[in-house]
C-alpha positions in Angstrom: -48.9 19.0 -35.4 -49.9 15.6 -37.6 -51.1 15.5 -40.8 -54.5 14.0 -41.6 -52.2 12.1 -44.1 -49.6 11.0 -41.3 -52.7 9.7 -39.1 -53.6 7.6 -41.9 -50.7 5.8 -42.3 -50.3 5.5 -38.9 -53.5 3.6 -38.6 -52.8 1.4 -41.4 -49.3 0.3 -40.2 -51.4 -1.0 -37.0 -53.6 -2.4 -38.9 -51.2 -4.4 -41.0 -49.0 -5.2 -37.4 -52.8 -6.3 -36.0 -53.6 -8.8 -39.2 -49.9 -10.4 -39.1 -49.7 -11.1 -35.5 -53.3 -12.8 -36.2 -52.2 -14.4 -39.2 -49.3 -15.7 -37.4 -51.2 -16.9 -34.5 -53.5 -19.0 -36.5 -50.2 -20.3 -38.9 -49.0 -21.4 -35.6 -52.5 -23.5 -34.8 -53.0 -24.7 -37.8 -49.3 -26.1 -38.1 -50.1 -27.6 -34.4 -53.3 -29.1 -35.7 -51.1 -30.6 -38.5 -48.4 -32.1 -36.3 -50.9 -33.5 -33.8 -51.2 -37.0 -33.8 -54.4 -39.0 -32.8 -55.0 -42.2 -30.9 -57.7 -44.1 -32.6 -61.1 -43.0 -30.3 -59.8 -39.8 -30.5 -60.2 -39.6 -34.2 -63.4 -41.7 -34.2 -64.6 -39.2 -32.0 -63.6 -36.3 -34.3 -64.8 -37.3 -37.4 -68.5 -39.1 -35.7 -67.3 -42.5 -36.4 -66.8 -45.7 -34.5 -63.3 -47.1 -33.5 -64.8 -50.3 -35.3 -65.1 -48.5 -38.4 -62.2 -47.1 -38.1 -60.4 -50.7 -37.5 -62.6 -52.0 -40.7 -61.2 -48.8 -42.9 -57.8 -49.8 -42.0 -57.9 -53.4 -43.0 -59.3 -52.2 -46.5 -56.5 -49.7 -46.7 -58.2 -46.8 -46.6 -56.5 -45.4 -43.2 -53.1 -46.1 -42.5 -52.3 -45.4 -38.6 -48.4 -45.2 -37.1 -48.0 -48.4 -34.3 -45.9 -47.0 -31.5 -43.5 -48.6 -29.4 -46.4 -49.1 -26.8 -48.5 -50.9 -29.8 -50.9 -48.1 -29.7 -51.8 -46.8 -33.4 -51.7 -43.1 -34.0 -52.9 -40.8 -36.6 -52.1 -37.6 -38.5 -54.5 -34.7 -39.1 -54.2 -35.8 -42.4 -55.7 -39.3 -42.0 -58.4 -37.2 -39.9 -58.4 -34.9 -43.3 -59.1 -38.0 -45.5 -61.7 -39.5 -43.3 -64.0 -36.3 -43.9 -63.0 -36.5 -47.6 -64.4 -39.8 -47.9 -67.3 -39.0 -46.0 -68.1 -36.0 -48.5 -67.8 -38.7 -51.2 -70.2 -41.2 -49.7 -72.7 -38.7 -49.4 -72.8 -38.4 -53.2 -73.5 -42.1 -53.0 -69.5 -43.6 -53.7 -69.1 -46.9 -52.5 -66.0 -47.5 -50.1 -64.0 -49.0 -53.0 -65.4 -46.0 -55.4 -64.0 -43.6 -52.4 -60.8 -45.2 -52.5 -60.1 -44.9 -56.2 -60.9 -41.0 -55.8 -58.9 -40.8 -53.0 -55.5 -42.4 -54.8 -56.3 -39.8 -58.0 -58.0 -42.7 -59.9 -61.3 -40.7 -60.3 -63.4 -42.9 -62.9 -66.1 -40.2 -65.1 -67.7 -42.7 -66.6 -68.5 -44.4 -63.3 -69.3 -40.9 -61.9 -71.9 -40.2 -64.6 -73.3 -43.6 -64.0 -73.8 -43.2 -60.3 -75.5 -39.2 -61.1 -77.9 -40.8 -63.0 -79.1 -43.7 -60.9 -79.2 -41.2 -57.9 -81.6 -38.8 -60.7 -83.6 -41.8 -61.1 -83.7 -42.5 -57.3 -84.2 -38.5 -56.8 -87.3 -38.6 -59.2 -89.3 -41.5 -57.7 -88.8 -40.1 -54.4 -90.0 -37.1 -55.5 -93.0 -39.3 -57.0 -93.6 -40.8 -53.5 -93.4 -37.6 -51.5 -96.0 -36.1 -54.1 -98.5 -38.8 -53.5 -98.3 -38.9 -50.1 -98.9 -35.1 -50.3 -101.7 -35.4 -52.4 -103.1 -38.0 -50.1 -103.0 -36.0 -47.3 -104.8 -33.4 -49.3 -102.1 -31.2 -49.8 -102.0 -31.2 -53.5 -103.9 -32.5 -56.7 -104.3 -36.2 -57.1 -105.4 -35.8 -60.8 -102.2 -36.9 -62.5 -102.5 -40.4 -59.8 -106.3 -40.7 -60.6 -105.6 -40.4 -64.1 -102.6 -43.2 -63.8 -105.1 -45.9 -61.8 -107.6 -44.9 -64.1 -105.6 -46.3 -66.9 -104.0 -49.4 -65.5 -106.2 -50.4 -63.2 -109.7 -49.0 -63.7 -111.5 -51.7 -61.6 -109.2 -51.4 -58.6 -109.4 -47.5 -58.7 -113.5 -47.2 -58.7 -113.2 -50.1 -55.8 -110.5 -48.2 -53.7 -112.8 -45.0 -54.3 -116.0 -46.7 -52.7 -113.3 -48.2 -49.6 -112.6 -44.4 -48.9 -116.5 -43.6 -48.7 -117.7 -42.6 -52.4 -120.7 -44.4 -53.7 -120.2 -46.6 -57.0 -121.7 -43.5 -58.9 -119.2 -40.6 -56.9 -116.5 -43.2 -57.6 -116.8 -43.1 -61.3 -117.3 -39.1 -61.2 -114.2 -38.8 -59.1 -112.2 -41.3 -62.1 -113.4 -39.6 -64.9 -114.7 -36.4 -64.3 -113.1 -34.3 -61.4 -110.1 -36.9 -61.1 -109.1 -35.5 -57.6 -110.8 -37.3 -54.7 -109.6 -34.2 -52.1 -111.2 -31.3 -54.7 -114.1 -33.6 -55.5 -116.9 -32.0 -54.1 -115.7 -28.3 -55.1 -115.0 -29.5 -58.8 -118.6 -30.9 -59.0 -120.2 -27.8 -57.5 -118.5 -25.8 -60.4 -119.5 -28.7 -63.0 -123.4 -28.3 -61.8 -123.3 -24.5 -62.2 -122.0 -25.2 -65.9 -125.0 -27.8 -66.3 -127.4 -26.6 -64.3 -128.7 -24.6 -67.0 -128.3 -27.3 -70.0 -130.6 -29.4 -71.6 -128.4 -31.7 -73.2 -125.8 -33.3 -70.6 -123.7 -35.1 -73.6 -124.4 -35.1 -77.2 -127.7 -36.4 -78.4 -130.9 -35.4 -80.2 -134.2 -36.8 -81.0 -133.8 -38.1 -84.4 -131.2 -40.7 -82.5 -133.3 -41.7 -79.8 -136.4 -42.5 -83.1 -133.7 -43.9 -85.2 -132.2 -46.4 -82.2 -136.3 -47.2 -81.2 -137.0 -48.3 -85.1 -134.3 -51.2 -84.3 -135.8 -52.7 -81.3 -137.8 -55.7 -82.8 -140.8 -55.1 -80.9 -143.0 -53.0 -78.8 -141.6 -51.9 -75.4 -143.8 -52.0 -72.8 -141.6 -51.1 -70.0 -138.0 -48.8 -70.1 -135.5 -48.3 -67.6 -133.7 -45.1 -68.4 -130.0 -45.0 -66.8 -128.3 -42.0 -66.4 -131.4 -39.6 -67.8 -129.7 -36.4 -67.2 -132.6 -33.4 -67.2 -134.7 -35.3 -69.2 -134.7 -34.9 -72.9 -134.2 -38.6 -74.2 -137.1 -39.3 -71.5 -139.1 -37.2 -73.1 -138.6 -38.4 -76.8 -138.9 -41.9 -75.4 -142.3 -40.7 -73.8 -143.4 -39.2 -77.5 -142.4 -42.2 -79.6 -143.4 -45.2 -77.4 -146.3 -45.6 -75.0 -144.2 -47.5 -72.3 -143.8 -47.3 -68.6 -140.5 -45.4 -68.2 -138.3 -45.2 -64.9 -136.0 -42.4 -65.1 -132.6 -42.9 -62.8 -129.8 -40.3 -62.6 -127.8 -39.5 -58.9 -127.9 -35.7 -59.6 -130.8 -34.2 -58.2 -130.5 -30.9 -60.1 -131.4 -33.0 -63.3 -133.9 -34.6 -61.9 -135.9 -31.3 -60.6 -135.3 -30.6 -64.5 -137.1 -33.6 -65.8 -139.4 -33.2 -63.1 -140.6 -30.1 -64.2 -140.8 -31.4 -67.9 -143.0 -34.4 -66.8 -145.6 -32.0 -65.2 -145.4 -29.7 -67.7 -146.5 -32.7 -70.4 -149.0 -34.4 -67.8 -146.7 -37.5 -67.9 -146.6 -38.5 -64.1 -149.0 -41.4 -65.0 -146.3 -43.2 -67.7 -143.1 -41.8 -66.4 -141.5 -42.2 -62.7 -138.0 -41.0 -61.8 -135.7 -41.9 -59.0 -132.3 -41.1 -57.3 -130.7 -44.6 -58.3 -126.8 -45.2 -58.3 -126.3 -47.2 -61.9 -124.0 -49.3 -59.7 -126.5 -50.5 -57.2 -129.9 -50.8 -59.8 -131.9 -53.3 -57.9 -133.2 -56.2 -59.9 -137.3 -56.1 -60.5 -139.7 -58.2 -60.2 -140.6 -58.3 -63.6 -137.3 -57.7 -65.7 -137.4 -54.4 -68.3 -138.1 -54.8 -71.9 -135.6 -51.9 -72.6 -132.6 -50.5 -70.7 -131.6 -47.3 -72.2 -128.3 -45.3 -71.6 -127.4 -42.1 -73.3 -123.6 -41.0 -72.5 -123.6 -42.5 -69.0 -122.3 -46.3 -69.8 -118.8 -44.7 -69.4 -119.0 -43.4 -65.9 -119.6 -47.4 -64.6 -117.1 -48.7 -67.5 -118.8 -49.6 -71.0 -118.0 -53.7 -70.1 -118.9 -53.6 -66.2 -122.1 -52.0 -67.4 -122.8 -54.5 -70.6 -122.2 -57.7 -67.9 -124.5 -56.0 -64.8 -127.1 -54.6 -66.7 -127.9 -57.5 -68.4 -129.7 -59.3 -65.4 -132.2 -56.4 -65.2 -133.3 -57.4 -68.5 -135.6 -60.2 -69.7 -134.4 -62.7 -72.2 -134.7 -61.2 -76.0 -134.6 -57.3 -74.2 -132.6 -54.7 -75.5 -130.2 -52.4 -74.3 -129.3 -49.2 -76.0 -126.5 -47.4 -75.0 -124.6 -44.1 -76.8 -120.5 -43.9 -76.0 -117.7 -41.6 -77.3 -116.0 -43.9 -79.9 -112.6 -43.6 -82.2 -113.3 -43.1 -85.5 -109.6 -43.6 -86.9 -106.6 -45.2 -86.1 -104.4 -42.6 -86.2 -105.7 -39.5 -84.4 -103.9 -36.5 -84.2 -101.6 -36.2 -81.0 -103.3 -33.6 -79.1 -106.4 -35.4 -79.8 -105.3 -38.6 -78.6 -103.4 -37.4 -75.8 -106.9 -35.5 -74.4 -108.7 -38.5 -75.0 -106.1 -40.6 -73.3 -106.7 -38.5 -70.1 -109.9 -37.8 -70.2 -111.2 -41.2 -71.3 -108.7 -44.3 -71.2 -111.2 -47.1 -72.3 -112.2 -45.2 -75.4 -112.7 -47.6 -78.3 -113.5 -48.1 -81.7 -117.0 -49.2 -83.0 -116.1 -52.4 -83.8 -114.6 -53.2 -80.5 -117.7 -52.3 -78.9 -119.9 -54.4 -80.7 -117.1 -57.3 -80.0 -117.6 -56.7 -76.3 -121.1 -56.8 -76.3 -121.2 -60.1 -78.1 -119.0 -61.5 -75.7 -120.8 -60.2 -72.7 -124.2 -62.4 -74.3 -125.7 -60.1 -76.6 -126.9 -59.8 -80.0 -125.8 -56.5 -82.4 -128.9 -55.5 -84.0 -127.4 -52.4 -85.2 -125.4 -49.4 -84.2 -124.5 -46.0 -85.8 -122.7 -42.6 -85.6 -125.2 -40.2 -84.1 -123.7 -37.4 -86.3 -122.0 -33.9 -86.1 -125.6 -32.5 -85.1 -125.6 -34.5 -82.0 -122.3 -33.2 -81.2 -123.3 -29.5 -81.9 -126.4 -30.1 -79.8 -124.1 -30.5 -76.8 -121.0 -28.6 -77.1 -122.5 -25.5 -79.1 -124.7 -24.7 -75.6 -122.1 -25.8 -73.5 -119.6 -23.0 -75.3 -122.0 -20.1 -74.7 -122.7 -21.3 -71.2 -119.2 -21.5 -70.2 -118.4 -18.1 -71.8 -121.6 -16.5 -69.6 -119.5 -18.1 -66.3 -116.1 -17.1 -67.7 -116.1 -14.3 -64.7 -117.4 -16.4 -61.8 -115.4 -19.5 -62.8 -112.3 -17.8 -63.7 -109.0 -19.8 -62.1 -111.4 -22.7 -62.0 -110.2 -26.4 -63.1 -113.9 -26.9 -64.3 -113.6 -23.9 -67.0 -110.1 -24.9 -68.2 -111.1 -28.6 -68.2 -114.5 -28.0 -70.3 -112.8 -25.3 -72.9 -109.6 -27.9 -73.3 -112.8 -30.5 -74.1 -114.4 -28.1 -76.8 -111.3 -27.2 -78.0 -110.3 -30.6 -78.9 -113.7 -31.1 -80.2 -113.2 -28.5 -83.2 -109.6 -29.5 -83.7 -110.2 -33.4 -84.0 -114.0 -33.1 -86.0 -114.1 -36.4 -87.8 -111.5 -38.2 -85.3 -114.3 -39.0 -83.1 -117.5 -39.0 -82.3 -120.8 -40.3 -80.7 -122.0 -44.2 -81.6 -126.0 -45.5 -80.7 -125.5 -49.0 -80.0 -128.4 -51.3 -80.1 -128.2 -54.8 -78.8 -130.7 -57.9 -77.7 -130.2 -60.0 -74.8 -129.2 -63.2 -75.8 
């Protein structure tokens, strides 16, 4: 009776014998392959190349066939494997000349390093192209693209957005606020949820309004307010003057709050509100005495606003606007990076004044609206964000506004709001 050990040994001997037979068969097959000779058409078919390509390789010395007595060329399996290796090298971007150098044992590592660098650059460019196409198709965010285009070609950026179906006002909001045409509606909905409960939609205070009015060299009879928001400046203008005021904006939630304020103070006979695109304000029969734009000219672009809105003013009329400006030539890196993406056209007060002069205005004065005007905006905004933190969790609106508040705190004294009072020449 056989023992278990004997059975195992027998089975092992059979397995080894079977393996040796298979190995021997495989070796014989490989040997036949090594000895096989290919005619040029057979070789071309086996490697997926054309006969003409192989003849060209032979002319370059990359392939060397043996001519038989009948005049036909034949090639060995070594030639076939050489061609396969060449194909692998070419797939890595090597030229035929470089392939030959590698096959001849002359591997140029510097050349390969340079080729790798170029390939990585090409991959990066292709990746950017792929990402942009995906974003344009709505498969990912366009934020980086909008920011870059706004920085290098703002006028073309806005014009392109208008060609995509956005109004001029919405184009400005896409360019500077949502920064993603695909997600614009959702972003603005979240944005309005934050601001709908706030009185100030930008830095400001009644004292700054009164101070600017003191620089106006006449008593205004008519005032056009562009970008009135919920109407805090509108109320200050009504209290400080007897002028007839047309307050305009495109946010209905803001206009609703203004309407309530007008009704509560019984000012319907002096203040009219309209939903009007700031880029399409009609020229009135009687030009305005004063145009007032608190923190909204940047949406259109300050230089464009200076040029376009000048036609709405009477000669000697006054344009008053406020804008975020630099207070230093050397802001912290974090502060500079933030405003480079959020407001790339931000300038110093001196630059803004020079732009106004070139646009045909006389600068009557400009002043820093001060820390209090900034806090009047940012403190209620911070409290509102905390109240909505759960509802807006994970949204870019929440992240963007929190970042702005953090930069405001970190960059005190490096930037701020400036009020400009200009007379049309």
